[in-house]
N, C-alpha and C positions, 0 to 999 in steps of 0.2 A: 508598320511596326519597325522600329529601329532599335537594335540591341547593340550596345558598345561595351567591350570589356578591355581594360588595359589602356595604355596611352596610344590613342589612335586619332588621326586627323583625316577628315574627308569632307569635301565640299559637295553639296547637293543643290540643284537648281530646280525650280518648279514654275509652272505657269498657272495663273488663276483661271479657273473654268467655271462658268455659270451656265447651267442647263436651260435657263429661262424659266418663265412662269407658265404653269398649266393654263389652258384656255378657260377654265372655271376653277374657283377656289375649292370646290368639292372634289377635284380630281388630283391625281398624282402624276407628275411627269416622270415616266420611266424611260431611261436613256441608256445607251451603251454603244459599243463599237464592235464591228465584225472584221476579223483578220483572217488571212489565209494561213496555210501551213508554214510558210516562210515569213510569218509576222508582217506581211504586207496588207495594206488596207484593201478591203473588198468593197468597191463602189457598185451601186446599182443592184444590190441584192435585196430581196423582199424580207421584211421581218413582220410577223403577224402575232397578235395576242388574241386568243379565242377562249370563250367559255362555252362549253358544250352542254352544261346542265340546263334543264328547263323544268318548270318556269324559273326565271331569274328576275329579281326586282332590284332597282336602284331607287330607294325611297318607296314611293307608292306606284312607280311606273314599271311595267313589265318591259324588259330590254332583251329578252332572249328571242332568237339566238343572237349572240354577241361576238362580233369579229371586227378588229381594227388592224389596219395594215399600213406600212410605210416602206420607203426605200432608202438605203444607205447613201450618203453623199460621197464625195471623192476621198474623204478621210475614213470611210467606213462607219461614220457616226449615224445614229438613228435615234428617234424618240417617239413615244406615243403617250397621250394624255388619257389615263385610265381611271376607273373607279377603284378606290381602295377596297380590299376585301371586307373590311369592317362596315362599309356602307352598303353592302349587297345582302340580299336575302335569297338563299341561305348565307349566313355570315361566314366570313373567311373562305369564300369561294375562290378556287384556284384558276388562274389563267394558264393556258398552254401556249408558250412562246415557241415559234418555229422560224428558222432561217431557211429561205429557199434560194438556191443558186440555179439559174436556168430552169425554174419551175420544179426543181427537185429538192425535197427537204434534206438539209444537211446537218441540222442541229435542232434539238427539242429540249425544253425544260418546263416543268410545271411548278408554279409558285403562287403564293398569296401576295398581292401588291400591298405594301404597308400603308398605314394611315399617316402620310406625310406629304409635303408639297412636291418633293422630287426624290428619286431613288435610282441609283446606278445599278443596272442589271448586269450580272456577270454570268457567263456560261460555265 
C-alpha cells in the first residue's frame, strides 16, 4: 500500500517474481522467505507444513498423517505444494508451519491454505 499526501516525488523499483506452478493443478504453491534477526537470509533451514488431525481426506483418499518439508536456498527462499483447506475433509483444515534451525523450532504459525494456485506465506 502506498499513500501519498502533498507534492511528493519518489522513485520505486521492483523485480518481477514468479513462484512457479504447483506440481498438480489441485495444489497451492505456498512460498516464502526466512530471514535472521539482522534481516540476513537464512539458508539451509527446514520449513515444514503439518496437519495433525486424523482422519484427513483429500477427495476420497485418506492422507493422514500429513507432513511436507523443504529446505531454504541461499536467499532464504522456500516453497511447498499443498492441498488447499477447501479440498480437505474436514474442510478448512489448518496446517502448522514450523521453521527449524539446527533441528530447533524457531517459528510456528497455523493457517488455512487458500484455494488458489500460489500464496505467499508470511510469518
